[in-house]
C-alpha positions as CSV (number, residue, x, y, z in Angstrom):
1,M,37.9,-196.6,19.5
2,S,36.9,-200.0,18.8
3,D,32.9,-201.4,18.6
4,T,33.2,-202.9,21.7
5,D,34.3,-199.6,23.4
6,L,31.3,-197.9,21.3
7,R,29.1,-199.8,22.6
8,D,29.9,-199.2,26.0
9,I,30.1,-195.5,25.7
10,E,26.1,-196.2,24.3
11,A,25.5,-198.5,27.0
12,L,26.8,-195.2,29.3
13,D,24.7,-192.4,27.5
14,A,21.6,-194.8,28.4
15,R,22.3,-194.4,32.4
16,K,22.9,-190.7,32.2
17,S,22.5,-190.8,36.2
18,D,25.9,-192.5,36.0
19,G,27.7,-189.6,35.3
20,I,27.6,-185.8,35.4
21,A,27.1,-182.5,33.5
22,V,29.0,-179.7,34.7
23,V,27.6,-176.1,34.2
24,T,29.3,-173.0,34.6
25,G,27.6,-170.2,35.8
26,A,24.5,-171.7,36.1
27,S,22.9,-169.3,39.3
28,R,21.1,-167.6,37.0
29,G,19.6,-167.1,33.1
30,I,20.7,-168.9,30.2
31,G,23.0,-171.6,32.8
32,A,20.5,-172.1,35.2
33,A,18.0,-173.1,32.4
34,I,20.9,-175.5,30.8
35,A,21.1,-176.7,34.8
36,G,17.6,-177.7,34.5
37,R,17.2,-179.1,31.5
38,L,19.8,-181.8,32.0
39,G,18.4,-182.6,35.5
40,A,15.6,-183.5,33.7
41,D,17.2,-185.5,31.2
42,G,18.7,-187.6,34.0
43,Y,22.3,-186.4,34.2
44,T,23.9,-185.2,38.1
45,V,23.9,-181.6,37.8
46,A,27.2,-179.6,39.5
47,V,25.6,-176.3,39.3
48,H,28.7,-174.0,39.2
49,Y,28.3,-170.0,40.4
50,R,30.6,-166.9,41.1
51,Q,29.0,-165.3,44.7
52,D,25.4,-165.8,44.7
53,S,24.3,-169.1,46.7
54,A,21.1,-168.7,47.0
55,A,20.8,-168.2,43.0
56,A,22.6,-171.2,43.0
57,A,20.5,-173.0,45.9
58,D,17.8,-172.5,44.1
59,V,18.5,-173.8,41.2
60,V,19.9,-177.0,42.8
61,E,16.0,-177.0,44.6
62,K,14.3,-177.0,41.5
63,I,16.4,-179.8,40.1
64,T,15.8,-181.9,43.2
65,A,12.0,-180.7,43.5
66,A,11.4,-182.4,39.8
67,G,12.9,-185.3,41.1
68,G,16.6,-184.9,39.5
69,T,20.1,-185.1,41.3
70,A,22.3,-181.6,41.9
71,F,24.5,-179.3,43.9
72,S,25.9,-176.6,43.3
73,F,30.4,-175.4,43.6
74,A,32.0,-171.9,43.8
75,A,34.7,-170.7,42.1
76,D,35.8,-167.1,40.8
77,L,36.9,-167.5,37.8
78,A,38.4,-164.4,37.3
79,E,41.3,-166.0,39.0
80,P,44.5,-166.8,37.5
81,D,44.9,-169.9,38.8
82,T,40.8,-170.9,37.8
83,G,41.5,-174.8,36.5
84,T,42.8,-175.7,39.7
85,A,40.6,-174.3,42.0
86,F,37.5,-174.9,39.9
87,W,37.9,-178.1,39.8
88,A,39.6,-178.5,43.8
89,S,36.1,-176.2,44.3
90,Y,34.2,-179.1,42.5
91,D,35.9,-181.9,44.4
92,A,34.9,-180.2,47.9
93,A,31.2,-180.1,46.9
94,A,30.8,-183.2,45.0
95,G,32.0,-185.9,48.2
96,A,31.3,-189.4,47.3
97,L,29.8,-187.9,43.9
98,R,33.7,-186.8,43.1
99,D,35.2,-189.9,41.1
100,A,31.8,-190.0,38.8
101,P,32.6,-189.4,35.2
102,V,32.2,-186.1,34.5
103,R,29.9,-186.9,30.7
104,V,29.4,-183.1,30.1
105,L,31.0,-179.7,30.4
106,V,29.2,-177.0,29.1
107,N,31.5,-173.8,29.7
108,N,28.4,-170.9,29.6
109,A,29.5,-168.3,32.4
110,G,30.7,-165.2,30.9
111,V,30.3,-161.3,31.5
112,V,29.2,-158.6,29.0
113,V,31.7,-155.1,29.6
114,N,29.9,-152.2,27.0
115,G,31.8,-149.8,25.1
116,V,33.2,-149.3,21.8
117,I,37.2,-149.5,21.8
118,E,38.2,-146.5,21.9
119,E,35.8,-146.0,25.1
120,F,37.4,-149.9,26.5
121,A,39.7,-150.1,29.7
122,A,42.7,-152.6,29.4
123,E,42.1,-153.7,33.0
124,D,37.9,-154.0,31.7
125,F,39.3,-156.1,28.2
126,I,41.9,-158.3,30.7
127,R,39.2,-159.3,33.3
128,Q,36.2,-160.2,30.1
129,Q,39.2,-161.8,28.4
130,Q,40.0,-164.5,31.5
131,I,36.8,-164.9,32.3
132,N,35.5,-165.5,28.8
133,A,37.8,-167.7,27.3
134,T,41.2,-168.0,29.5
135,A,39.4,-169.7,31.9
136,P,37.3,-172.4,29.6
137,F,40.6,-173.2,27.8
138,L,41.9,-173.9,31.3
139,I,38.8,-175.3,33.3
140,I,38.7,-177.8,29.9
141,K,42.7,-178.9,30.6
142,A,42.0,-179.7,33.6
143,A,39.3,-181.6,33.7
144,L,40.3,-184.6,30.5
145,P,41.2,-187.2,32.6
146,R,37.8,-186.5,34.5
147,L,36.0,-186.4,31.0
148,A,34.3,-190.3,30.7
149,N,35.0,-191.3,26.5
150,G,32.1,-190.4,24.8
151,G,31.1,-187.3,26.9
152,H,30.0,-183.7,25.3
153,V,31.9,-180.8,25.5
154,V,29.8,-177.6,24.6
155,N,30.9,-174.2,24.3
156,I,28.6,-171.1,24.6
157,S,29.3,-168.5,22.0
158,S,27.1,-165.1,21.2
159,G,25.1,-164.7,17.9
160,A,27.4,-161.1,18.1
161,T,30.4,-163.4,16.1
162,R,27.9,-163.7,12.6
163,V,26.1,-160.2,13.6
164,P,28.5,-157.5,14.5
165,I,27.7,-155.0,17.7
166,P,30.2,-152.4,18.4
167,G,29.3,-151.9,21.3
168,I,30.5,-155.3,22.6
169,I,33.6,-155.2,20.4
170,G,35.4,-157.1,23.5
171,Y,32.9,-159.5,24.4
172,T,32.2,-160.5,20.8
173,M,36.5,-161.0,20.9
174,T,36.7,-163.5,23.6
175,K,33.5,-165.5,22.7
176,G,35.2,-166.1,18.9
177,A,38.5,-167.3,21.2
178,L,36.2,-169.3,22.6
179,E,34.5,-170.7,18.7
180,A,38.4,-170.9,17.4
181,L,38.7,-173.0,20.6
182,T,36.0,-175.4,20.0
183,L,37.4,-176.9,16.6
184,P,40.8,-178.1,17.5
185,L,39.6,-179.6,20.7
186,A,37.0,-182.0,18.7
187,Q,40.3,-182.4,16.6
188,H,41.9,-183.5,19.8
189,L,38.8,-185.3,21.5
190,G,37.5,-186.9,19.2
191,P,40.0,-190.3,19.5
192,R,37.4,-190.6,22.6
193,G,34.2,-190.5,21.5
194,I,34.0,-187.2,23.0
195,T,32.2,-184.4,20.7
196,V,33.0,-180.6,21.0
197,N,30.3,-177.8,20.0
198,A,29.5,-174.6,20.5
199,V,26.0,-172.6,20.5
200,R,25.8,-169.5,19.6
201,P,22.5,-168.1,21.4
202,G,20.7,-164.8,20.0
203,T,19.2,-161.8,22.3
204,T,17.7,-164.1,25.2
205,D,15.4,-162.7,27.5
206,T,17.8,-162.7,30.9
207,D,18.6,-160.3,34.0
208,M,22.1,-159.8,31.8
209,N,19.6,-157.8,29.5
210,A,17.4,-157.1,31.7
211,D,18.2,-153.4,31.6
212,W,17.4,-152.4,28.5
213,L,14.9,-154.9,27.5
214,R,12.8,-155.3,29.6
215,G,9.7,-152.8,29.8
216,N,11.2,-151.1,26.6
217,S,9.1,-151.4,24.3
218,E,11.0,-149.9,21.3
219,A,14.1,-152.4,21.9
220,M,11.6,-155.4,22.3
221,A,10.6,-154.3,18.7
222,T,13.9,-153.7,17.4
223,V,14.7,-157.3,18.3
224,V,11.5,-159.3,17.4
225,A,12.2,-157.6,13.9
226,S,15.5,-158.3,13.8
227,R,14.6,-162.2,13.7
228,A,13.5,-164.4,11.4
229,L,11.3,-166.5,14.0
230,G,9.8,-162.8,15.2
231,R,10.4,-162.9,18.9
232,V,12.6,-162.7,21.5
233,G,14.3,-165.9,23.0
234,E,13.9,-167.5,25.9
235,P,16.9,-169.1,28.0
236,A,15.0,-172.6,27.1
237,D,15.8,-172.3,23.5
238,I,19.3,-172.5,24.5
239,A,19.1,-175.4,26.8
240,D,17.1,-176.9,24.5
241,V,19.5,-176.8,21.9
242,V,22.3,-177.7,24.6
243,A,20.9,-181.1,25.3
244,F,20.5,-182.2,22.1
245,L,24.2,-181.7,21.8
246,A,24.9,-183.4,25.5
247,S,22.8,-186.8,24.1
248,H,23.6,-189.6,22.1
249,D,21.4,-188.1,19.0
250,A,24.5,-185.9,18.8
251,R,26.9,-188.2,19.1
252,W,27.6,-187.5,15.0
253,I,27.8,-184.1,15.5
254,T,31.4,-182.0,16.6
255,G,33.4,-178.9,16.0
256,Q,30.4,-177.3,15.0
257,I,29.1,-174.1,15.6
258,I,25.3,-174.0,16.2
259,D,23.9,-170.6,15.2
260,A,20.3,-170.6,17.9
261,T,19.9,-167.1,17.5
262,G,16.3,-167.3,16.0
263,G,17.4,-166.0,12.9
264,E,18.7,-163.1,13.7
265,R,19.4,-161.5,11.0
266,L,19.6,-163.7,7.8
């Protein structure tokens, strides 16, 4: 890539409103926080969801109320033809914006199936693998012609890849696959100036963890005690890290796995 190309990329980064940030699983939790933060940073945000259209609409409304631009679209990542179906749904919802460059792609959507290996049903493992690992691969593959040179891919992994939790062994394996995808993809897309990084959230106060964490003082105390920073993570803690990796400030960072667990079990 020439110096002229790099200057063009820097100029485009300064005009983030010229590009789209696509966030999967953005109707709630960490995904919603990422969408909101990227909207505040000036990106037009494509809010992906599976079935909760009302929650996705709420995320879009909050972004637009704050002066940003956003739209939502639905796609089921459990479907075998995820890559094709995902971007077809995106195009239908984007309207006149469908030809705008995709500057940021955040692979955040995921499902957790609890159980140690002896309890794990094969069909649950296969579905979890499809949504958490296969779908991001296919979405990225189909996105390559759309990604702007100098853009950013951010994969949301999990602190469980560093701190073993036998009760979510299948989930951990899928997130390990996502991290394994990050490194060779960074090397492959480097000539286009596209950065590829992953973020490992720790236990975060989201709806996904509500059933065992919220209102459970013992569980909360255990989580807090295991973290160097002495508190449970909030969605904004992760969104801020993603926003940095999706910015020009992180232009020289690629192929990295960023631990955002608050110092869990250091």
